[in-house]
C-alpha positions in Angstrom: 28.8 9.2 -20.2 29.8 12.7 -21.4 30.4 15.5 -19.0 27.3 17.4 -20.2 25.0 14.6 -19.2 26.7 14.3 -15.8 26.3 18.0 -15.1 22.6 17.8 -16.1 21.6 14.5 -14.4 23.2 14.8 -11.0 21.8 18.2 -10.0 18.4 17.3 -11.4 18.2 14.1 -9.3 19.2 16.2 -6.2 16.5 18.8 -7.1 13.8 16.1 -7.4 14.9 14.7 -3.9 14.6 18.2 -2.4 11.2 18.9 -3.9 9.8 15.5 -2.9 11.1 15.9 0.7 9.1 19.2 1.2 6.1 17.4 2.8 8.3 15.5 5.2 10.4 18.5 6.1 7.3 20.6 6.7 5.9 18.0 9.1 9.3 17.5 10.9 9.7 21.3 11.3 6.4 21.6 13.1 8.1 20.1 16.2 9.8 23.4 16.7 6.6 25.5 16.2 5.3 27.0 19.5 2.5 25.0 21.0 -1.0 26.6 21.0 -4.0 26.1 23.2 -5.4 23.4 20.8 -2.3 21.3 21.0 -2.3 21.6 24.8 -5.9 20.6 24.9 -5.2 17.6 22.6 -2.4 16.4 24.8 -4.5 16.6 27.9 -7.6 14.8 26.4 -7.3 12.6 23.3 -3.6 12.2 22.5 -3.2 9.3 24.9 -6.2 7.6 23.3 -4.7 8.1 19.8 -1.4 6.5 21.0 -3.1 3.6 22.7 -5.5 2.8 19.9 -2.8 3.1 17.2 -0.5 0.8 19.2 -3.3 -1.8 19.8 -4.3 -1.6 16.1 -0.7 -2.2 15.0 -0.4 -5.1 17.5 -3.7 -6.7 16.4 -2.9 -6.4 12.7 0.5 -7.8 13.3 -0.9 -11.0 14.9 -3.6 -11.3 12.2 -1.4 -10.8 9.2 1.3 -13.1 10.5 -1.1 -15.9 11.3 -2.8 -15.7 7.9 0.3 -14.8 5.8 2.8 -17.3 7.2 0.5 -20.2 7.4 -0.8 -19.9 3.9 2.7 -19.2 2.5 4.1 -22.4 4.1 1.2 -24.6 3.0 1.3 -23.4 -0.7 5.1 -23.5 -0.8 5.9 -26.8 1.0 2.8 -29.0 1.0 0.7 -30.8 -1.5 -3.1 -30.9 -1.1 -6.2 -30.6 -3.2 -6.7 -27.0 -4.6 -3.2 -25.9 -3.9 -2.5 -24.7 -7.5 -5.6 -22.4 -7.3 -4.8 -21.0 -3.8 -1.4 -19.9 -5.0 -3.0 -17.0 -6.8 -6.4 -16.9 -5.1 -4.6 -15.8 -1.9 -3.5 -12.7 -3.7 -7.1 -11.5 -4.4 -7.6 -9.5 -1.2 -4.9 -7.1 -2.4 -7.5 -5.8 -4.8 -9.9 -5.0 -1.9 -9.1 -1.6 -0.2 -9.6 -1.8 3.6 -12.2 0.9 3.7 -14.4 -0.9 1.1 -14.3 -4.2 3.0 -15.2 -2.3 6.2 -18.3 -0.7 4.5 -19.3 -4.1 3.1 -19.0 -6.1 6.4 -20.8 -3.3 8.3 -23.7 -3.5 5.9 -23.8 -7.3 6.3 -23.2 -7.7 10.1 -24.5 -4.5 11.6 -27.7 -4.5 13.7 -29.9 -3.7 10.6 -27.9 -6.0 8.3 -29.2 -9.3 6.9 -27.2 -11.5 9.3 -28.5 -10.1 12.6 -32.0 -9.6 11.1 -32.0 -13.3 10.2 -30.9 -14.3 13.7 -33.7 -12.3 15.2 -36.3 -13.7 12.8 -35.2 -17.3 13.5 -34.8 -17.1 17.2 -37.4 -14.4 18.1 -34.8 -12.6 20.2 -34.7 -8.9 20.4 -31.8 -6.4 20.6 -29.7 -7.0 23.8 -31.0 -10.6 24.2 -28.3 -12.2 22.2 -24.6 -11.6 21.7 -23.1 -10.5 18.4 -19.6 -9.0 18.0 -19.6 -5.3 17.2 -18.2 -4.8 13.8 -17.6 -1.0 14.3 -14.9 -1.5 16.9 -11.1 -1.7 17.3 -11.3 -5.5 17.0 -13.4 -5.0 13.8 -10.8 -2.7 12.3 -8.0 -5.2 13.2 -9.9 -7.9 11.4 -10.7 -5.8 8.3 -7.1 -4.7 7.9 -5.7 -8.2 8.5 -7.9 -9.7 5.8 -6.6 -7.3 3.1 -3.0 -6.8 4.2 -1.9 -10.4 4.9 -0.9 -10.9 1.2 2.2 -8.6 1.8 3.5 -11.3 4.2 2.2 -14.2 2.1 4.1 -12.9 -1.0 7.5 -12.4 0.7 7.2 -15.4 3.0 6.3 -17.8 0.2 9.2 -16.5 -1.9 11.5 -17.0 1.0 10.3 -20.6 1.6 10.7 -21.4 -2.1 14.2 -19.9 -2.1 15.5 -22.0 0.8 18.0 -24.7 -0.1 16.8 -28.3 -0.1 19.9 -29.3 1.8 18.9 -27.8 5.2 15.4 -29.4 4.9 16.8 -32.8 4.0 19.2 -32.5 7.0 16.3 -31.7 9.3 14.5 -34.8 8.1 17.5 -37.0 8.7 17.6 -35.6 12.3 14.0 -36.8 12.8 12.2 -33.5 12.2 8.6 -33.9 10.9 6.8 -31.2 8.9 5.9 -29.1 11.9 9.4 -29.3 13.4 11.1 -28.5 10.1 8.8 -25.5 9.7 9.3 -24.1 13.3 13.0 -24.9 13.7 14.4 -24.5 10.2 12.2 -22.8 7.6 10.7 -20.1 9.8 14.0 -18.8 11.2 15.5 -18.7 7.6 12.5 -16.8 6.3 12.3 -14.4 9.3 13.9 -11.4 7.4 11.4 -11.7 4.6 8.5 -12.1 7.0 9.6 -9.0 9.0 9.9 -7.0 5.7 6.3 -8.0 4.7 5.0 -7.2 8.2 6.6 -3.8 8.1 4.8 -3.1 4.8 1.5 -4.2 6.2 1.9 -2.1 9.3 2.8 1.0 7.2 -0.5 0.5 5.4 -2.2 0.1 8.8 -0.9 3.4 10.1 -1.7 5.1 6.8 -5.4 3.8 6.8 -8.0 6.5 7.2 -11.2 5.2 5.6 -11.6 2.2 7.9 -10.8 3.8 11.2 -12.8 6.9 10.3 -15.9 4.9 9.4 -15.6 2.9 12.5 -15.3 6.0 14.6 -11.9 5.1 16.1 -9.6 7.7 17.6 -6.2 7.0 16.0 -3.6 9.4 14.5 -5.0 9.6 11.0 -8.5 10.5 12.2 -7.0 12.8 14.8 -5.0 14.7 12.2 -8.1 15.1 10.0 -10.3 16.2 12.9 -7.7 18.7 14.1 -7.2 20.2 10.6 -10.9 20.5 9.6 -12.6 20.5 13.0 -10.3 22.9 14.9 -8.8 24.6 11.8 -5.4 24.4 13.5 -2.7 23.5 10.9 0.1 23.6 13.5 -1.5 21.2 15.9 -2.4 18.9 12.9 1.2 19.0 11.8 2.5 18.2 15.3 0.2 15.2 15.4 1.4 14.2 11.9 5.0 14.4 13.1 4.3 11.8 15.9 2.8 9.5 13.3 5.8 10.1 11.1 8.0 8.9 14.0 6.2 5.5 14.1 6.5 5.2 10.4 10.2 5.8 10.4 10.6 3.2 13.2 9.0 0.7 10.8 11.3 1.8 8.0 14.3 1.1 10.2 12.9 -2.3 11.1 12.5 -3.1 7.4 16.0 -1.9 6.5 17.5 -4.0 9.2 15.6 -7.1 8.1 16.7 -6.5 4.5 20.4 -6.3 5.5 20.0 -9.8 6.9 18.5 -11.1 3.7 21.6 -13.2 3.1 20.5 -15.3 6.0 18.1 -17.0 3.7 20.7 -18.8 1.6 22.9 -21.3 3.4 23.9 -23.3 0.4 24.3 -23.0 -3.4 22.6 -26.3 -3.9 19.0 -26.0 -5.1 16.7 -28.7 -6.3 13.0 -29.6 -6.2 11.7 -28.8 -2.8 10.4 -31.9 -0.9 6.7 -31.3 -0.7 4.8 -32.8 2.2 1.8 -34.8 0.8 -1.2 -34.2 2.9 -4.2 -36.5 3.0 -7.4 -37.0 4.9 -8.1 -34.5 7.7 -4.7 -32.8 7.2 -5.5 -32.0 3.6 -9.0 -30.8 4.6 -7.4 -28.6 7.3 -4.9 -27.1 4.8 -7.8 -26.4 2.3 -9.8 -24.7 5.0 -6.9 -22.6 6.3 -6.2 -21.3 2.7 -9.9 -20.9 2.0 -10.8 -18.7 5.0 -8.7 -15.6 4.1 -9.8 -15.8 0.4 -13.5 -16.2 1.3 -13.7 -13.5 4.0 -11.0 -11.2 2.4 -12.4 -11.2 -1.1 -15.2 -13.6 -2.2 -17.8 -12.7 0.4 -17.4 -8.9 0.3 -17.1 -8.9 -3.5 -20.3 -11.0 -3.7 -22.2 -8.6 -1.4 -20.9 -5.6 -3.4 -22.1 -7.3 -6.6 -25.6 -7.9 -5.1 -25.9 -4.3 -4.0 -24.6 -2.9 -7.3 -27.2 -4.9 -9.2 -29.9 -3.5 -6.9 -28.8 0.1 -7.1 -27.5 0.2 -10.7 -30.6 1.9 -12.2 -30.3 5.1 -10.1 -26.6 5.1 -9.2 -25.0 4.7 -12.5 -25.8 7.9 -14.2 -24.0 10.9 -15.8 -22.5 12.0 -12.5 -21.1 8.4 -11.9 -19.5 8.4 -15.4 -18.0 11.8 -14.6 -16.6 10.4 -11.3 -15.1 7.5 -13.1 -13.5 9.7 -15.8 -12.1 11.9 -13.1 -10.6 8.9 -11.3 -9.2 7.3 -14.5 -7.7 10.5 -15.8 -6.0 11.2 -12.5 -4.7 7.7 -12.4 -3.4 7.8 -15.9 -1.7 11.2 -15.4 -0.1 10.2 -12.1 1.1 6.8 -13.5 2.7 8.4 -16.6 4.4 11.2 -14.6 5.5 8.7 -11.9 7.1 6.3 -14.4 8.8 9.2 -16.3 10.4 10.3 -13.0 11.2 6.7 -12.1 13.0 6.2 -15.5 14.9 9.4 -14.9 16.0 8.5 -11.4 16.7 4.8 -12.1 18.8 5.6 -15.2 20.6 8.3 -13.3 21.6 5.9 -10.6 22.8 3.5 -13.3 25.0 6.1 -14.9 26.1 7.9 -11.7 26.2 5.4 -8.8 27.7 8.0 -6.4 26.8 8.4 -2.8 25.0 11.7 -3.3 22.9 10.3 -6.1 22.0 7.2 -4.2 21.0 9.2 -1.1 18.9 11.6 -3.2 17.0 8.8 -4.9 16.4 7.1 -1.5 15.0 10.4 -0.2 12.8 10.9 -3.2 11.3 7.4 -2.9 10.5 7.5 0.8 7.0 8.8 0.3 5.4 5.4 -0.1 6.0 4.8 3.6 4.3 8.0 4.6 0.6 8.0 5.2 -1.5 10.0 2.7 -2.9 12.1 5.6 0.6 13.2 6.6 1.6 13.9 3.0 -1.5 16.0 2.5 -0.8 18.1 5.6 2.8 18.5 4.6 1.8 19.7 1.1 -1.1 22.0 1.9 0.9 24.1 4.5 3.7 25.2 2.2 1.4 25.5 -0.8 -1.0 27.7 1.1 1.9 29.9 2.2 3.0 30.1 -1.4 -0.4 31.1 -2.6 -0.6 33.8 0.0 2.8 35.2 -1.1 1.9 35.2 -4.8 -1.5 36.9 -4.2 0.1 39.6 -2.0 2.7 40.3 -4.6 0.1 40.5 -7.4 -2.2 42.7 -5.4 0.7 45.0 -4.5 2.1 45.3 -8.0 -0.8 44.8 -10.3 -3.9 45.1 -8.1 -5.2 41.6 -9.0 -5.7 38.3 -7.2 -5.6 34.9 -8.8 -6.9 32.9 -5.9 -5.6 29.4 -5.0 -3.1 28.5 -7.6 -1.4 25.6 -5.8 -3.3 24.6 -2.6 -6.8 23.3 -3.2 -6.1 22.5 -6.8 -5.5 19.4 -8.8 -1.8 20.3 -8.9 -1.6 19.6 -5.1 -3.5 16.4 -5.6 -1.1 15.2 -8.4 2.0 16.2 -6.4 0.7 14.2 -3.4 0.2 11.1 -5.7 3.8 11.5 -7.0 5.3 11.8 -3.6 3.2 8.8 -2.3 3.7 6.4 -5.3 7.0 7.3 -6.9 8.6 4.5 -4.9 6.3 1.9 -6.4 7.2 2.8 -10.0 10.8 3.3 -9.1 11.2 -0.2 -7.6 9.5 -1.8 -10.6 11.6 0.1 -13.2 14.8 -0.6 -11.3 14.0 -4.3 -11.3 13.6 -4.3 -15.1 16.6 -2.1 -15.6 18.8 -4.3 -13.4 18.2 -7.2 -15.7 19.9 -5.4 -18.6 23.7 -6.0 -18.7 26.0 -3.0 -18.6 27.6 -4.3 -21.8 24.5 -3.0 -23.6 25.4 0.5 -22.5 28.9 0.1 -23.7 27.7 -1.2 -27.1 25.3 1.8 -27.5 28.1 4.2 -26.5 30.4 2.7 -29.1 27.7 3.3 -31.7 27.7 7.0 -30.8 24.4 6.9 -28.7 24.1 9.6 -26.0 22.7 8.5 -22.6 19.2 9.8 -23.5 19.3 7.9 -26.8 20.4 4.7 -25.1 17.5 5.0 -22.6 14.8 5.5 -25.2 16.2 3.3 -28.0 17.8 0.4 -26.1 16.6 0.2 -22.5 13.0 1.1 -22.6 12.2 -1.4 -25.4 14.0 -4.2 -23.4 12.1 -3.4 -20.2 8.7 -2.7 -21.7 7.1 -5.2 -19.4 8.4 -3.5 -16.3 7.3 -0.1 -17.5 3.8 -1.3 -18.2 3.6 -3.0 -14.8 4.8 0.2 -13.1 2.1 2.2 -15.0 -0.6 -0.3 -14.0 0.3 -0.5 -10.3 0.5 3.2 -9.8 -2.8 3.7 -11.7 -4.6 1.3 -9.4 -3.0 2.7 -6.2 -4.2 6.2 -7.2 -7.7 4.9 -7.8 -7.7 3.5 -4.2 -6.0 6.5 -2.5 -8.5 8.2 -0.1 -7.0 10.5 2.6 -4.7 12.6 0.4 -7.5 13.1 -2.2 -10.1 13.9 0.5 -7.9 16.7 2.0 -6.4 18.2 -1.2 -9.1 17.9 -3.8 -10.8 21.0 -5.1 -14.3 21.6 -3.7 -16.1 20.7 -6.9 -14.0 17.6 -7.7 -14.7 14.0 -6.6 -13.2 10.6 -7.3 -14.7 7.1 -6.9 -12.9 6.6 -3.6 -14.1 9.9 -2.1 -17.7 9.2 -3.4 -17.7 5.7 -1.8 -16.5 7.2 1.5 -19.1 10.0 1.4 -22.0 7.6 0.7 -20.8 5.1 3.3 -20.5 7.9 5.9 -24.1 8.8 5.2 -25.0 5.2 5.9 -25.9 4.6 2.2 -23.8 1.5 2.0 -25.7 -0.1 -0.8 -25.5 3.1 -2.9 -21.7 3.2 -2.4 -21.3 -0.3 -3.9 -21.1 0.8 -7.6 -18.1 3.1 -6.9 -16.5 0.5 -4.5 -17.0 -2.3 -7.0 -15.4 -0.3 -9.8 -12.3 0.3 -7.6 -12.1 -3.4 -6.7 -12.4 -4.6 -10.4 -9.6 -2.2 -11.5 -7.6 -3.4 -8.5 -7.7 -7.0 -9.8 -5.4 -6.0 -12.7 -2.1 -5.9 -10.8 -3.2 -9.0 -8.9 -3.3 -10.9 -12.2 0.2 -9.8 -13.0 1.4 -10.9 -9.5 -0.3 -14.3 -9.9 1.6 -14.9 -13.1 5.0 -14.1 -11.5 4.6 -15.7 -8.1 5.1 -19.2 -9.4 8.6 -18.1 -10.7 9.7 -16.7 -7.4 12.1 -19.5 -6.7 15.7 -18.5 -7.4 16.4 -21.5 -9.6 14.4 -24.5 -10.8 17.4 -26.2 -12.3 18.4 -29.6 -11.0 21.4 -30.0 -8.8 24.8 -30.1 -10.6 
């Protein structure tokens, strides 16, 4: 690489890292702000409730996702039973169902006025209070909703880890008298523990980032507390302090995931790989495996998607109109713009790391990509505070010098929304692009350089054509993530601008659950696209399918 490219790329990467760290630095700096009356009031009244509920939510989702994810991963990786080939990809479908949408749907079905309880009263003649039915709008309900849509994170990584394990250790466990359960508990599970912990940390990050579910259920957790403090009290400092506490929990999860990743070599105890010894299940065992795999698919996708479809058919004549088309166009255009910008930045950063693998460049890219772990509510607060300050300074300068005011140029604009999307989802596109770029041998760079190609020419004429699939996958995943994003859009959007996610949330908050189904179903249908990609690749997650040599 020539000196000119090095002088350009390295400071540009550092600049991107600095700009993308603004929201985090803003939130972190709030710790040193003087505490006002509102913050003192929050500490004395509701902060303890937020801490307790957030901790209980994390604990409940941990148990639920581990139970669903690990059990289904083991069954589809190591056992043979009727329907296994379908469950391998069916178990991914709940990824397409945002937690807040499944919460609206189950509330509509199982609430007091819903069809299930209505049917119970009609059949039994009992009235309200004369029979027991679990309350869907509760902490336990939120745990269940989040577990049903987040377990695929653990399922994906755990199944890949089970498939990667050497057949040698499993054969040895058999010779020592271990049956399927003993081999799972004493051999396979400890070997897959780092991958399971990594998947769990991802699920818990999404749990802490969730706003739609907990807000709709009326739960006092950090994300709802930040929103109430910002918009209810109008206190940005107190909201930022609360966001800094949430940031502490998120960074604890990041550290946990990093530690588990460093132990990833614990998976491979031998270089010998062959066809894994599947346990053939029959009779009641096969039926049990089928039911275990069916339960999360049915309750996590099929049942809510079916109910949404019924509601959408009923409300289609008056809900799908010109305003709905406008909402859909807003959402699609935002998703396309964010996906394109995110992938461009990811290509720039990934190729910069390939050319300049220095410590400063590596650290800068890691900082730039940390946003995915940060809840959208925290990012929104971390953006709106400096952007609002910048707007004030610009308007004061223009009024002093030119006697004019231009209003909100950065805060409360689509610029702020787009910046939040890039901060939040750059890591998604960067990971996908780096995966594709890592498969291209460095000899291709040397060959291009010998032909007189500059680094920019090599990227566009050699690398991008070779990694076209990874680039398209990154575009698609970011596009779908943007369509589902709720809290950042809700806080930062202009007053006259809505998206499908915001519209679904508003209608559900007004108890118009059936009316929200068209917007919700559109989000779910688009969310199926990356799931289709994942289902095509999960079968190839094993390191090698070659016979032993």
